[in-house]
Structure formats: C-alpha cells, structure tokens
C-alpha positions as CSV (number, residue, x, y, z in Angstrom):
1,M,0.0,0.0,0.0
2,S,1.3,3.5,-0.9
3,P,2.1,6.1,1.8
4,G,-0.8,8.2,0.5
5,L,-3.3,5.4,0.8
6,T,-1.9,4.4,4.2
7,Y,-2.4,8.1,5.3
8,C,-6.0,8.1,4.0
9,S,-6.8,4.8,5.6
10,T,-5.5,5.8,9.0
11,A,-7.4,9.2,8.7
12,R,-10.6,7.4,7.8
13,R,-10.4,5.1,10.8
14,L,-9.8,8.0,13.1
15,M,-12.7,9.9,11.6
16,Q,-15.0,6.9,12.0
17,V,-14.2,6.9,15.7
18,A,-14.8,10.6,16.1
19,S,-18.0,10.5,13.9
20,H,-19.5,7.7,16.0
21,H,-18.9,9.7,19.2
22,W,-20.2,13.1,17.9
23,R,-23.0,12.5,15.5
24,G,-25.4,11.6,18.2
25,S,-25.2,15.2,19.3
26,C,-26.1,17.4,16.3
27,S,-26.1,20.6,18.3
28,D,-22.5,20.2,19.4
29,H,-20.0,22.4,17.6
30,S,-17.4,19.6,17.7
31,G,-19.8,17.3,15.9
32,R,-20.2,19.8,13.1
33,G,-16.4,20.1,13.0
34,V,-16.2,16.3,12.6
35,E,-18.7,16.3,9.7
36,R,-16.8,19.1,8.0
37,S,-13.6,17.0,8.4
38,W,-15.4,14.0,6.9
39,A,-16.1,16.2,3.8
40,W,-12.5,17.2,3.5
41,L,-11.4,13.5,3.9
42,W,-13.7,12.3,1.1
43,L,-12.4,15.2,-1.0
44,A,-8.8,14.2,-0.4
45,M,-9.6,10.6,-1.2
46,G,-11.3,11.5,-4.5
47,D,-14.8,10.6,-3.4
48,Y,-16.4,13.9,-4.5
49,E,-20.0,12.7,-4.3
50,R,-19.6,11.8,-0.7
51,A,-17.7,15.0,0.0
52,L,-20.5,17.1,-1.5
53,E,-23.1,15.1,0.5
54,E,-21.2,15.7,3.7
55,A,-20.6,19.3,3.1
56,S,-24.1,20.0,2.0
57,A,-25.6,18.2,5.0
58,S,-23.3,19.8,7.6
59,G,-24.5,23.4,7.4
60,A,-24.2,26.7,5.6
61,S,-20.9,28.0,7.1
62,I,-18.3,29.4,4.8
63,A,-16.1,26.4,5.3
64,H,-18.9,23.9,4.4
65,R,-19.9,25.9,1.3
66,C,-16.3,26.2,0.1
67,T,-15.9,22.5,0.5
68,A,-19.1,21.9,-1.5
69,A,-17.8,24.3,-4.2
70,L,-14.6,22.3,-4.6
71,A,-16.5,19.0,-4.7
72,L,-18.8,20.4,-7.4
73,A,-15.8,21.5,-9.5
74,Y,-14.1,18.1,-9.2
75,L,-17.4,16.5,-10.3
76,G,-17.4,18.6,-13.4
77,R,-20.5,20.6,-12.4
78,L,-18.6,23.8,-13.2
79,D,-21.5,26.3,-13.4
80,E,-22.8,25.2,-10.0
81,A,-19.3,25.3,-8.6
82,A,-18.7,28.8,-10.0
83,A,-22.0,30.1,-8.5
84,V,-21.3,28.7,-5.0
85,A,-17.6,29.8,-5.1
86,D,-18.5,33.4,-6.2
87,A,-21.0,33.7,-3.3
88,E,-18.4,32.4,-0.8
89,I,-15.6,34.6,-2.1
90,A,-17.8,37.6,-1.5
91,R,-18.9,36.3,1.9
92,A,-15.3,35.5,3.0
93,E,-14.2,39.0,1.9
94,R,-17.1,40.5,3.8
95,F,-16.2,38.7,7.0
96,D,-12.4,39.0,6.5
97,A,-11.9,35.2,6.6
98,P,-8.6,34.6,4.7
99,T,-8.5,30.8,4.7
100,P,-12.1,30.3,3.4
101,R,-11.3,33.0,0.8
102,V,-8.3,31.0,-0.4
103,V,-10.4,27.8,-0.6
104,A,-13.3,29.6,-2.4
105,L,-10.9,31.2,-4.9
106,H,-9.4,27.7,-5.5
107,A,-12.8,26.3,-6.2
108,R,-13.6,29.2,-8.5
109,A,-10.3,28.5,-10.4
110,L,-11.3,24.9,-10.8
111,A,-14.7,25.9,-12.2
112,E,-13.0,27.9,-14.9
113,R,-12.9,26.4,-18.4
114,D,-10.5,29.1,-19.6
115,S,-6.9,28.6,-18.6
116,E,-6.1,32.3,-18.3
117,A,-9.0,32.9,-16.0
118,R,-8.1,29.9,-14.0
119,I,-4.5,31.2,-13.6
120,A,-5.9,34.6,-12.6
121,F,-8.1,33.1,-9.8
122,C,-5.1,31.0,-8.5
123,R,-2.9,34.1,-8.3
124,R,-5.7,36.0,-6.5
125,A,-5.8,33.1,-4.0
126,L,-2.1,33.1,-3.4
127,A,-2.1,36.9,-2.9
128,V,-4.4,36.5,0.1
129,P,-2.4,37.3,3.3
130,C,-2.8,34.2,5.4
131,G,0.4,33.8,7.3
132,E,0.8,30.2,8.5
133,T,-2.9,29.5,8.8
134,A,-3.5,28.1,5.3
135,V,-0.4,26.3,4.3
136,L,-2.0,23.2,2.7
137,E,-4.7,25.3,1.1
138,R,-2.0,27.4,-0.5
139,V,-0.2,24.3,-1.6
140,R,-3.3,23.0,-3.4
141,V,-3.6,26.3,-5.2
142,Q,0.0,26.3,-6.2
143,L,-0.4,22.8,-7.6
144,E,-3.4,23.9,-9.6
145,L,-1.6,27.0,-10.8
146,G,1.5,25.0,-11.7
147,A,-0.4,22.3,-13.5
148,T,-2.4,24.9,-15.5
149,L,0.7,26.9,-16.4
150,S,2.5,23.7,-17.5
151,R,-0.5,22.7,-19.8
152,A,-0.4,26.2,-21.2
153,G,3.2,25.8,-22.2
154,A,4.6,28.1,-19.5
155,R,6.8,25.4,-18.0
156,V,9.4,27.6,-16.3
157,E,6.7,29.5,-14.5
158,A,5.0,26.2,-13.6
159,R,8.1,25.0,-11.9
160,D,8.4,28.2,-9.9
161,E,5.0,27.3,-8.3
162,L,5.5,23.5,-8.1
163,R,8.9,23.5,-6.4
164,P,7.8,25.5,-3.3
165,A,4.5,23.5,-3.2
166,L,6.6,20.3,-3.0
167,V,8.7,21.7,-0.2
168,A,5.8,22.9,1.8
169,A,3.9,19.6,1.3
170,E,6.9,17.6,2.4
171,Q,7.5,19.8,5.5
172,A,3.8,19.4,6.5
173,G,3.9,15.7,6.0
174,A,1.2,15.9,3.3
175,V,2.3,12.9,1.3
176,P,-0.5,12.8,-1.3
177,L,0.1,16.5,-2.1
178,A,3.8,15.9,-2.3
179,E,3.3,13.0,-4.7
180,R,1.1,15.2,-6.9
181,A,3.7,17.9,-6.9
182,Q,6.3,15.4,-8.0
183,R,4.0,14.2,-10.8
184,E,3.4,17.8,-12.0
185,L,7.1,18.5,-11.9
186,V,7.7,15.5,-14.1
187,A,5.0,16.7,-16.5
188,S,6.7,20.1,-16.7
189,G,10.0,18.4,-17.8
190,V,11.8,18.2,-14.5
191,R,13.9,15.2,-13.6
192,V,12.5,14.1,-10.2
193,S,15.6,12.3,-9.2
194,A,17.5,15.6,-9.3
195,E,14.9,18.0,-8.2
196,A,12.6,16.2,-5.8
197,E,13.9,12.9,-4.6
198,A,16.7,14.0,-2.4
199,L,16.0,13.4,1.3
200,T,15.5,16.4,3.5
201,P,17.9,16.6,6.4
202,R,15.2,15.5,8.8
203,Q,14.1,12.6,6.6
204,R,17.7,11.4,6.3
205,Q,18.2,11.6,10.0
206,I,15.1,9.6,10.8
207,C,15.9,7.0,8.1
208,E,19.4,6.6,9.5
209,L,18.1,6.0,13.0
210,A,15.6,3.5,11.7
211,A,18.3,1.7,9.7
212,A,20.3,1.5,12.9
213,G,17.5,-0.5,14.5
214,K,15.7,2.2,16.4
215,G,11.9,2.0,16.7
216,N,9.6,4.9,15.8
217,R,8.8,5.9,19.4
218,E,12.5,5.7,20.4
219,I,13.3,8.0,17.4
220,A,10.5,10.4,18.4
221,N,11.8,10.6,22.0
222,A,15.4,11.2,20.8
223,L,14.5,14.0,18.4
224,F,11.6,15.5,20.5
225,L,9.1,14.8,17.8
226,S,5.7,13.1,17.8
227,V,5.5,9.4,16.6
228,K,3.2,10.6,13.8
229,T,5.8,13.0,12.5
230,V,8.4,10.3,12.6
231,E,6.1,7.9,10.6
232,T,5.4,10.6,8.1
233,H,9.1,11.4,7.4
234,L,9.9,7.7,7.4
235,A,7.1,7.0,4.8
236,A,8.5,9.9,2.6
237,G,12.0,8.4,3.0
238,Y,10.9,4.9,2.0
239,R,9.2,6.4,-1.1
240,K,12.2,8.5,-2.2
241,L,14.7,5.7,-1.6
242,G,12.4,3.1,-3.3
243,V,12.4,0.7,-0.3
244,K,9.6,-1.0,1.6
245,S,11.2,-2.0,4.9
246,R,13.8,-1.0,7.5
247,A,16.0,-3.9,6.3
248,E,16.5,-2.2,3.0
249,L,17.2,1.2,4.4
250,A,21.0,0.9,5.2
251,A,21.9,-0.1,1.7
252,A,19.6,2.5,0.1
253,L,21.1,5.2,2.3
254,A,24.6,4.2,1.4
255,E,23.8,4.3,-2.3
256,S,22.3,7.7,-2.0
257,G,25.4,9.1,-0.3
258,G,24.2,8.9,3.3
259,V,26.7,9.2,6.1
260,P,25.4,7.5,9.2
261,A,25.1,10.1,12.0
262,V,22.9,8.3,14.5
263,V,25.1,7.6,17.5
264,G,25.4,11.1,18.8
265,V,21.6,11.6,19.1
266,F,21.3,8.7,21.5
267,T,24.6,9.2,23.4
268,R,23.5,12.8,24.2
269,R,20.4,11.4,25.9
270,A,22.2,8.7,27.8
C-alpha cells in the first residue's frame, strides 16, 4: 500500500471513531467540525460525491460551502461550482476570513474552463495574506496553478510554483500533495531524481536512525518529535529511496550518499 493510501486509511479510521462519538449530538460544535472533516477527507480521497453530500448536510458555514464548491468543481459541475464559489468569495471578503477566501478562490479557479481565467483566480488566492494558517490550502492552489501553467506551455513559471509547493507539502507531511507535486514537476519536464527525490535533512536523520534499528517511538523521543511525525518522514524516505522495509534502508542510504550520524543523538540522551 502506498504512503498516500496508508495516510488516508488511517485518517478514515480516526474519523470513523470521532464520527461515532459526535454524530449523536447534532447541536454540538465539535460534531459539526467532525462532519466538515469528513467532507475534507472524502475530498482528499477523491470521493467527490460523498464530499459534496457531507458538506451540504453539515451546514451553511463558509467552510462547508467552500468544500461543496470544490466537490462540485471536481465532479465537473462547473456552473454550479462557480456560482457557489462566487458567493463564498464575497462572503469571505465581507467577514475578512482569509483561509475560506483561499479555498473559495481555489474552487472558482477549478470551475473555470478558460486557462487564463483559472490562472488569474489562482494568483488571487495566493495573494491573500494568510500567514501560516492556510499552508496546505495554498499548496493546493500552487499545484493547480503550476499544472495549468504547464499545460499552457509556461513550464518555467509552472516549476516556480510547483517546487515551493513540493517543499511545503513535504514539510507538512502531506504525502498525497507531495506526490502530486512530483508528478506535476515530471509533467513540466523536471527530472524528479535531481529535483525532488533528495531526502530532506530530517528525513535522512530519521531514516538513518531507523536503519540503525531504532523504533519509531525511540526516534521520536530522541528527536523531540511526535511518533506521527516520525512515521510521516519515514514514509517519505521509503518512497524516495524506493524501499519497503527497514531492512533495505541501510543499503539504500549508502547508495544515496548517506553518512550515518545516528550515534550522537542517543549518546547525548544517555
């Protein structure tokens, strides 16, 4: 199973537990939050019908409506998506809600048949001042902008969007988005082995520790990280190195130019 599918499967199991707990109390704000998360999960997994159903049933908040607009766009119901997105763009601007505004502009871009108009909406979304509150939303817009520019023949401009999108996705542990960024870079003519497949320093450190026989929790404790963060970096390392198990890591790291540097981390904590 690919890291992306593993991520989605784990997320789905967690959401099922949360949904079972909260859906019995429809008036609870946390319950509505879970339902919105369900919509985002189905969207990420490509089940756009279920994403639309969840978003539509969960309420009329900006977040729900923006999610519905994205689902409509992915379903090819472009006129409906454009109408919903236009309304939510205006609403987000009126309430000064930057993250929903980015999502609504993304949905509006997806609803555009004309590539120049799509590019313009993506650029509007990326110009919204969000700080660190909408990292993955911006990554999704950058991926759409890069893909559209690439198809329009502007490959150099496309790479200028796709490279930072890849870095941001990797840093956030968003494996499916990172994988899409790599595919789009390949489509734009970039050699992934040179541009995207090098391990980040953190990924290499964690892979080296795993190759030395350390467990995920032990690595997490040594590096002051969560176990989930370790798992995410390790999955990315497996994918980049083309391995499927810890037993293959040492050889793959040696071939990629890795210099083991795992002893100091644990001796410092001894």
